[in-house]
N, C-alpha and C positions, 0 to 999 in steps of 0.2 A: 228698475233692471239692475242697477248697481247693487242694491241691498241683497237682492235675490243671489247674485253672482257671489257676493262676499259670503253669505250663509252657505252657498253651495260648496265653496273652497273650504270652509271650516268643517263641513260635514263629511267631505272626501277625506280630509286629514284625520278626523276622528275615526272614520272607518278604517284607515290605513293602519293607524295605532292599533286599534282592538284587533286587527287581523293579525298583526305580528304578536301582539301580547297574549292571544288565545292559545298559542303554541300548536294549533292544529295541523298546520303544515310546517313540519320542522325537519331537523336532521334526524337520521336514524340512530339508534343508540351506538355510541362509539364502541369499538373492539380493540383499540391499540392504546399503548401505555402513553403515547403522546397526545391522543385523542382529546382528553378533558382539557388541556391547555389550549389547544385549538378552539374548542368550544368556547371557552373563557375569553380568549382573543376576539372571537365573533362577537360574543356578547357585548365586550367593551366598545368594539367597533359600532355595533348596531344602536347602542345607547347614545353615544356621542352624534353619531349621524342623525339619529332619530330626533334628539333634542334641536339640532340644526334644522332639521326639516320642519318640525312642528312650529318653531320660532319664525322661520321664513314664511310658512303657509298663513300663520296667524297674522303676522304683519301685511302680508299680500291681501288677505281678506278685509282687515281693517282699512288700508288704503284704498280699495276699491269701494268700501262702504263709504268713507269719509269724503272722498273726492269723486263721487258719483256725479254724472250730469243731472241737473234739475230743470224743471220746465222754466223757461224765462230767464235762465242764467245765461248771459252772453260773456261772461268773463273769460279771456283768452288765458291759455296756459302760459305759465312763467316758467322759463328755463332757469334752473339752478345748478350750478357745478357741484354743490355739495360741500361737505367739511373735510379738508384735507387730513385733520387730526384724527378724526373718527374713522377715516378710510385707513389710515396707517395703523390705528390701534387694531381694528377688527381683521385686518390682513395679517398682522404679526400673530395675533391671538390663535387665529385659524391656522397658520402655519406651524405654530409650536403644538397645537393640539394634534393635528394629523401627522407631523413629523414624530412626535412621542409614539402615537399609536402604531406607526410604521416600525419604529425601533423595537418596541416592545414585542411586536409580532414576529420580528426576525429572529428572536431567541430560538424557538423550537425549530424553525426552519433550518437555522445554522447548525443546530445539534444533529439534524437528521442528514445534512449535506455537507458540512464542513469537517465533521468529526468522523473518524472512521468506525465501522462496526466493532463492537466488543469482541474480545478473543473467545472463540467457541461458538460463533454465530452459525445458525444452520444456513447453507448457501444453495441457492438455485439460480441457474441462468434462465432468463426469460428472453425469448426471441419472438418479434412480432413480425408479421407479413401480412399483406392483404389476402384475406380478411380473416385472420386466424392467429390465437395465442399458442406458442409452443413453449413448454416448461421442460428443461433439461435438468435431470437429476443425475448425481454422481454414482449412484448405485452402492452396493455393499462395501467397496474398497474406500468410499469417500473421496475419490478422485475423478475429476472431470476429463473425459476422453478430449482429444484434440479435434478441433472443428476446422474447416476449410470452406471459405464460401464458394469454391469452384466445385465442391461436391454436393452443392444443394440441388435437389431434385424432388420430383413428386414422391418419392419413397425415402427421401432423406432430407427432410424439411430444415434441419439447421446445419447440414454439411458436416455431420458426424464422421469422423475418419475411422472406417473399419479396420484399417492396419494397426491402430493404436491399441495395445492391450488394454489400456484403461477405459477404453470405450466399450468393452465387451459387456459390462454389467450395467450401463448407462441405460437410462429410460427417458423417452420423450413423449409427453402426454400434453393433452389441451386442457388438464385441470392442474391447479396449483394447489398442492398439499403442504401444510405448514404446521409445526408444533406450537401449542399454547404456552405462553409465558417464558418463551426463549427468544432471544434477539435473532432476527432473520437477516440476511444480506442477499439482495437480489442483485444480478448483473443484467442490465437491461440493453438489448441490442434490437435493432430493426434492419431487415434485409432489403427493404425497398424504400418506403416513404416514412415521414414522420408520424408515429402512433402516440398514444398517451395512456399510460396505465392509470386506471382509477377505480378505486373501491371505496364508495363513500362512507361505509361503517369503519374503515380503517383511518378515515381522514387523511388519505394519502393519493397524491396525484403527480405523475412524472412523465415527461415526454421521454420517447425513445427515439432518437436521432440516427439516422443512417451513418455508418463509420464510425460511431462512438459506442464505447462500452461504459456504461454509466452505473456506478455502484450507489445503491441506496441501503437504508436498513431501517427497521422498526421492529416493534415487539408486541404480537398478537395477545390479547389478554382474555378472549371468550371463544369457546369452541362453536362450531356451527359451520354451515355453507352459506357462501355470500356471493353475489353476482360481481363479475369483473367486467367493465366496459372500456371501449376505446373512447377516449375523450377529445380525440383530435380528428377532424373530417379528413378521411385518409383515402377516398375514392367512391365509387358509385355504390358499393354495397357495404359502407361503413357501418350501416345501422345493423349489419349482421355480426359484426366483430364484437362477440362477448364470450366471456369464459367464466369459470367458477373457481372460487377459493375455498379450500375445506381446512378448517383449523381443527386439529385433533389433540386429545390429551397426549402427554409426552410419551407414555408407555404404548398407546396404540400407534403412535407415529413411529416409535422405534422399531416395533413389530412390522409396520409397513415397509420401512426402509431396509429390513433385512431379507425381504423377499427378492427372488430373481426377477429379471425384466418382465417376463410373460405373467408370472403370478401377480407382480406388482400393478400392472395394468388392469387385470381382472378384479383385484381387490379395490382400486381407486373406483372402478364402476360400482361395485357394491356400496362404497361409501356415499357415492352421489345419491344411491336410493335411501341409504340409511338416515342421512342428516338433511332435513328439509331445508329449503333456501329461506334465509331470513332476509327480509326486505326493510 
């Protein structure tokens, strides 16, 4: 039985390694400037963890094989405290490896969260609620109208102040439209509970916390339409909370932004049909 169990452990380990090595179930192609570095960091991490996993499982299979029970063997197990020096060595080595991985992985995260968006970034305000995404566009004048939480209602989902002249050309849609190869700055807000903005091809995920305006930025590098999901359990109908991100060529995006609010919404609907969803 011990030999069979040892062999089974090795076979499961081999199957797990082949599953990852095949690349059959993997990330979608990245569409952001920081995405390749995120992928490289993931690969570095999975190689280190994979080596540790394989070594541990091979050792486990060997121990099960070598110290298996045999007929007629009445030897009692012997307790051994182990080797303090070896325990210190592998604890220090493990700490150094994983702390180094963590430090390397923080570089891209820090660039996206601790460094402000470049000058001239395209700006959109994102307001999440149960169970819907709302995207606030500044309109032709490039200035956002004032918002007030007390004005939020069924016909004013973000509390846009109609008395503010800057709000007259603003638009609020359930689709996020961005220009390609231009830095984008999003201001993330939630009007009820914690939500999470997640677009897998962007390699970007960020929580939206009630009472906070969270500024994030990134640069899309590929046109197309992509699905946006809420990655934080936010209530009974959490599974319904999804939206879409359309990334357009710069000239097409400029033409869209020059439209008045009613035509803007109609044109976004046309773009939803024009660009197939990329998964």
